[in-house]
C-alpha positions in Angstrom: 144.9 106.8 126.7 141.7 104.8 126.7 138.2 106.4 126.9 136.1 105.3 129.8 133.4 104.4 129.1 133.8 103.0 125.6 137.4 101.9 125.5 138.3 103.9 122.5 142.1 104.5 122.2 143.3 108.0 122.0 146.8 109.3 121.3 147.4 112.7 122.8 150.2 115.1 123.6 150.0 117.6 126.4 152.0 120.8 127.3 153.1 121.7 130.8 150.4 124.3 131.0 147.5 122.0 129.9 145.0 121.4 132.7 143.6 117.9 133.1 140.4 117.4 135.1 140.4 114.7 137.7 137.3 112.5 138.0 136.3 110.4 140.9 136.2 106.6 140.3 134.1 104.6 142.7 133.7 100.9 143.1 130.4 99.9 144.5 129.5 96.3 145.5 126.3 95.2 143.8 124.1 92.2 142.9 122.7 91.5 139.4 119.0 92.3 139.5 117.5 91.8 136.1 117.8 92.6 132.4 115.9 95.6 131.0 115.7 94.8 127.3 119.4 94.3 126.4 120.6 96.4 129.4 121.8 94.8 132.6 120.6 96.3 135.9 122.6 95.9 139.1 121.5 96.8 142.6 123.9 98.5 145.0 124.3 96.2 148.1 124.3 99.2 150.6 121.9 101.9 149.4 120.0 99.9 146.7 120.9 102.3 143.9 120.2 100.7 140.5 123.0 100.8 138.0 122.1 100.2 134.4 124.8 99.1 131.9 124.4 98.4 128.2 125.8 95.2 126.6 128.8 97.1 125.2 129.9 98.0 128.7 129.4 94.5 129.9 131.2 92.8 127.0 132.2 89.1 127.4 131.3 89.3 131.1 127.6 88.7 130.1 128.3 85.0 129.8 129.0 84.8 133.5 126.1 86.8 134.8 123.2 84.8 136.3 120.1 85.9 138.3 121.0 87.1 141.8 124.8 87.0 141.2 126.5 88.8 144.0 130.0 90.0 144.7 130.1 92.2 141.6 131.7 95.6 141.7 130.2 98.3 139.6 132.7 101.0 138.6 131.2 104.5 138.7 132.6 107.7 137.3 130.8 111.0 138.0 127.7 109.1 139.1 127.6 107.1 135.8 128.2 103.3 135.9 130.9 102.5 133.3 132.0 98.9 133.9 131.8 95.9 136.2 134.3 93.6 137.9 133.0 90.0 138.4 133.9 87.7 141.3 136.9 85.4 140.6 134.6 82.3 140.2 130.9 82.0 139.4 128.6 78.9 139.6 127.0 77.9 136.3 125.0 74.9 135.3 126.0 72.5 132.5 123.0 72.3 130.1 124.5 70.2 127.4 127.7 68.1 127.2 128.5 64.7 125.5 128.3 61.6 127.8 131.5 60.2 129.3 133.3 57.6 127.1 133.6 54.3 128.9 137.1 52.8 129.2 138.9 56.1 128.8 139.1 57.0 132.5 142.9 56.7 132.6 143.3 59.8 130.3 142.0 63.2 131.1 140.3 64.3 127.9 138.4 67.6 128.0 135.1 67.9 126.3 132.9 70.9 125.4 130.0 71.9 127.6 127.3 74.5 127.0 126.4 76.4 130.2 123.1 77.9 131.3 124.2 81.4 130.2 125.0 80.2 126.7 128.8 80.2 126.8 130.8 77.1 126.0 133.8 75.9 127.9 136.0 72.8 128.1 135.3 70.5 131.1 136.7 67.2 132.3 135.2 64.1 130.9 133.4 63.1 134.2 131.2 66.2 134.2 127.6 65.5 133.2 124.6 67.5 132.0 122.8 69.2 134.9 125.9 69.5 137.2 126.8 72.9 138.7 130.4 73.9 138.1 132.7 76.7 139.1 134.0 78.8 136.2 137.0 81.2 136.4 135.7 84.6 135.1 139.2 85.7 134.2 140.3 82.8 132.1 136.9 81.2 131.3 138.2 77.8 132.4 136.6 75.1 134.5 137.4 75.6 138.2 135.8 72.5 139.8 132.5 71.2 140.9 130.3 73.6 142.8 128.8 72.7 146.2 
């Protein structure tokens, strides 16, 4: 078993007469609102309940969260937010990437790009600094130019 929240692994054996308590897991659609120190605050899209999660609960997803990001699902157990589920793709801005090499357009060479949230991904050679791109939140890969 894995502890939620926390993710600590636990090996356990149970007898037939052991009683396990059920908990209610809710998924609430929310929008990222702001950072409170290191904590991330999300606002419920329906009833405007604020959900505060610490950086440990967010994990690597922090690199995909931008101001006003919507389409996020906050997972809530016993009225406590424990995790988030990001949308499949997010739009991020390239803040630094090397220029395209001239004469190499026949080959598709990827190059590193630093995004506005601080993460670095590989992008096609034609992407330039200042462009907005789609990034797959599951794989962390380039997903195309954003509209």
